[in-house]
C-alpha positions in Angstrom: 102.5 114.4 62.9 102.3 111.9 65.9 100.0 109.9 63.5 102.2 110.2 60.5 105.1 108.8 62.3 102.9 106.0 64.0 102.0 105.1 60.5 105.6 104.9 59.6 106.2 102.6 62.5 103.2 100.6 61.8 101.6 101.6 65.0 97.6 102.1 65.0 96.3 105.3 66.4 92.8 106.2 67.5 92.4 110.3 67.9 90.0 111.7 70.4 89.2 115.2 69.8 86.1 117.4 70.5 86.9 119.4 67.4 85.5 117.6 64.2 88.3 119.1 61.9 91.1 118.5 64.1 93.8 117.7 61.8 94.7 113.8 61.5 96.7 112.4 58.7 96.3 108.7 59.7 94.3 106.5 61.8 90.9 106.6 63.6 89.0 109.7 64.3 86.7 109.7 67.3 84.8 113.4 67.6 83.7 113.6 71.3 84.3 115.0 74.6 87.2 113.8 76.5 85.1 112.9 79.5 82.3 111.0 77.2 82.2 107.5 78.0 82.5 106.6 74.4 86.2 108.1 74.8 86.8 106.4 78.0 85.6 103.1 76.4 87.8 103.6 72.8 90.5 104.5 74.7 90.7 101.7 77.4 91.0 99.3 74.5 94.3 100.7 73.5 97.7 99.5 74.4 98.8 103.1 75.5 97.0 106.5 75.7 99.1 109.9 75.5 98.5 113.4 75.2 99.1 115.9 72.4 98.2 118.8 74.6 98.1 119.8 78.4 94.2 120.4 78.5 93.1 116.9 78.8 91.0 116.5 82.0 93.4 114.8 84.6 90.1 112.7 86.0 90.0 111.3 82.4 93.5 110.3 82.4 93.4 108.7 85.9 90.3 106.7 85.1 92.2 105.2 82.0 95.4 104.8 83.9 93.2 102.2 85.9 92.8 100.2 82.7 95.6 100.8 80.4 99.2 102.5 80.4 98.8 106.3 80.6 102.4 108.0 79.2 103.0 110.4 80.5 101.6 110.0 83.8 98.7 111.8 85.0 100.4 113.7 87.4 102.6 115.3 85.2 99.7 116.6 83.1 98.1 117.7 86.3 101.6 119.8 86.9 101.5 121.4 83.8 97.8 122.6 83.8 98.5 124.9 86.6 101.2 127.5 86.5 101.6 127.9 90.5 101.8 123.9 90.8 104.4 124.0 88.0 106.4 126.6 89.7 105.9 125.0 93.0 107.3 121.8 91.2 110.2 123.6 89.8 111.0 125.2 93.3 110.7 121.7 95.0 113.2 120.1 92.9 115.8 123.0 92.7 115.2 124.1 88.9 115.5 128.0 89.2 112.6 130.0 87.9 111.4 133.7 88.0 110.4 134.9 91.4 106.7 134.4 91.7 103.6 134.6 94.0 100.1 132.8 94.2 97.9 136.3 93.6 96.3 136.0 96.8 99.6 136.6 98.4 101.0 139.1 96.1 101.3 142.8 96.6 98.9 145.1 95.1 101.4 147.3 93.8 104.2 146.1 91.9 107.8 146.8 93.3 109.4 145.6 90.1 107.8 144.9 86.5 105.6 141.8 86.8 103.4 139.5 84.4 99.9 138.5 85.9 99.1 135.1 84.5 96.3 133.0 84.7 96.8 129.7 86.5 95.1 127.5 84.0 94.4 127.9 80.4 95.7 130.5 78.0 98.9 129.7 75.7 100.7 131.7 73.0 100.6 134.9 75.2 96.7 134.6 76.2 95.6 135.0 79.8 98.6 137.3 80.5 98.6 140.9 81.7 101.9 143.0 82.1 102.2 145.3 84.8 104.8 148.1 85.0 107.0 148.8 88.1 104.6 150.6 90.7 101.6 149.4 88.6 98.4 148.2 89.8 98.8 144.4 90.0 95.2 144.1 91.8 93.8 145.9 88.9 95.3 143.2 86.5 94.2 140.2 88.7 90.6 141.7 88.8 90.8 141.9 84.9 91.9 138.4 84.5 88.9 137.4 87.0 90.4 133.9 87.6 93.1 132.2 90.0 96.5 133.9 88.8 100.1 134.1 89.6 102.4 137.4 89.7 105.6 136.6 88.2 108.3 138.8 88.2 109.5 139.9 84.5 112.8 138.2 83.6 115.5 140.3 81.7 116.7 137.6 79.9 119.6 137.2 77.3 117.3 135.0 74.8 114.7 132.2 75.4 115.9 128.8 74.5 114.1 125.2 75.0 115.1 121.6 75.4 113.2 118.8 74.1 114.2 115.5 75.7 112.8 111.9 75.9 112.7 109.4 78.9 112.2 105.8 78.0 110.2 103.0 80.3 113.5 102.1 81.9 114.6 105.5 82.8 117.1 106.2 79.9 117.3 109.8 78.6 117.9 111.1 75.5 118.5 114.8 74.6 118.1 117.2 71.5 120.3 120.3 71.6 119.2 123.7 73.1 117.5 125.6 70.5 117.0 129.5 70.3 113.2 130.5 69.9 112.0 133.9 68.8 108.3 134.9 69.9 106.0 137.8 68.8 102.8 138.5 70.3 103.3 135.9 72.6 103.4 133.3 69.8 106.5 131.1 68.8 107.5 132.5 65.1 111.2 130.8 64.7 113.2 128.3 66.3 116.9 127.9 65.3 118.4 124.6 66.0 121.0 124.2 67.5 120.8 127.5 69.4 124.3 129.5 68.4 126.9 129.8 70.8 125.8 127.1 73.3 129.1 125.6 75.1 129.0 122.2 76.8 128.2 123.6 80.0 125.0 125.3 79.3 123.9 122.4 77.3 124.9 120.1 80.1 123.0 122.4 82.7 119.8 122.1 80.4 120.0 118.3 80.6 120.3 118.5 84.0 117.3 120.3 84.6 115.2 118.3 82.4 116.3 115.3 84.0 115.6 116.2 87.4 111.9 117.2 86.0 111.4 113.7 84.3 112.6 111.7 87.0 110.6 113.6 89.5 107.6 113.0 87.6 108.1 109.3 86.7 107.9 110.5 83.2 107.7 108.3 80.1 107.5 110.2 76.7 108.8 113.6 75.1 109.3 116.3 77.5 110.0 120.0 76.5 111.3 122.6 79.1 111.1 126.3 78.1 113.9 128.2 79.3 115.3 131.9 79.7 119.1 132.4 79.4 120.4 135.1 81.9 124.3 134.9 81.3 125.2 131.3 82.4 122.0 130.7 84.2 118.9 129.2 82.7 115.5 129.9 84.5 112.8 127.5 83.7 109.6 129.2 82.3 107.3 126.4 81.5 107.3 122.5 80.9 105.3 120.9 78.1 104.2 117.1 78.9 104.3 116.3 75.0 105.8 116.8 71.7 106.6 120.7 71.2 106.6 123.2 68.7 110.1 124.1 69.1 110.8 120.2 68.3 109.1 120.5 64.9 112.5 120.9 63.1 113.5 117.1 64.3 111.2 115.9 61.4 113.9 116.8 58.8 116.7 117.9 61.2 117.5 114.9 63.5 118.3 111.2 63.2 115.2 110.5 65.1 112.0 113.2 65.0 110.5 114.0 68.2 107.2 112.3 67.0 109.0 109.1 66.4 110.8 109.2 69.8 107.8 109.8 71.8 106.3 106.9 70.2 109.3 104.6 70.9 109.1 105.7 74.6 105.8 105.2 75.3 105.9 101.7 73.5 108.4 100.7 75.5 111.1 100.4 73.1 114.9 101.7 73.0 115.2 105.6 72.5 116.5 106.7 68.7 119.6 108.8 68.4 119.0 112.6 68.6 122.2 113.4 66.2 121.4 116.6 63.9 121.5 116.3 60.1 122.3 119.9 59.4 121.5 123.4 61.1 117.8 123.6 61.1 115.4 126.6 61.1 111.8 126.2 61.9 109.4 128.9 61.0 105.5 128.8 62.1 103.0 129.7 59.5 100.9 132.3 61.3 97.3 133.5 60.7 97.5 133.0 56.7 99.9 130.9 54.1 102.5 132.8 52.3 102.2 133.3 48.5 104.1 131.8 47.1 105.0 129.1 49.3 108.7 128.6 49.7 110.3 125.7 47.9 113.6 124.6 46.9 116.4 121.9 48.1 116.6 121.8 52.0 113.1 123.6 52.4 110.3 121.2 53.9 106.8 122.5 54.0 104.0 121.2 56.7 100.5 122.4 56.3 97.9 121.3 58.9 94.9 121.6 56.9 93.5 124.2 59.4 91.2 127.1 58.1 93.2 130.5 58.0 92.5 133.3 61.2 94.5 135.4 62.9 97.2 134.0 65.4 96.4 130.6 64.4 99.4 128.0 63.4 98.5 127.0 59.9 102.0 125.0 59.5 105.5 125.3 59.6 108.4 125.4 57.4 111.7 123.8 58.2 114.9 124.6 56.3 118.0 122.6 56.7 121.5 123.2 55.6 
């Protein structure tokens, strides 16, 4: 989707990915490991390098930063790769989050319901074990068998996220808070804008994501996942990239998150984030519906991926 937006802006793209069938709509494909000298060589000749997932080795991004522009900066990606570093960073910049501990310091018996999460890797609910009050936290840590954090379970009202962009000159642009619905740890539906959001809640989300972006010297699109608890917003995770909960912007906003990201990393002014209607995005998980929905205000995006349980094969946005 970044490449589709780039093609419309007449920006040439090179995609480096170790997976041979990774979806690419436009541009040149280089199939190799991220740390392969070929990848370093190809990307070094680009005007700007960006990431579409957090898992790119930071060492590679740091090497590239010595010869070309890497946006967002390697440090921002590094924070997002380690849940302990991420939570510590939230705390350092006064963004509230759920109480947490490094698994090395956590009590081995839960005084309240907790979630044990691997510090690195894992997404869509993977690498997480829920432990009931008075449950055996130590057993969950041993079952993960990797560095972890122990996070107190948040009794939230709903899950929200905000997608924002920061330009090279520090200017910020914000999309509205959206409401997210998950099942089995996977995002299923996003409603934009989130219903019943008042001005103060939107302003609070914008303040959190601004502090985060400025503290990381960020350039590009940044997503912040949040738990709403009354009039409070607790940070869950950050994503240093375009985000699944922002896919609705392709049809639902004056500037899509993909175009916005490209504007930011190429040093151009950010576009408007005005809504073009009420949008609902539904992820297509595991298999495709038959028949495929169609009609006015229905937009289908298929990623060209082979079906398998739990895999995101595409999304549908409705606008009205």
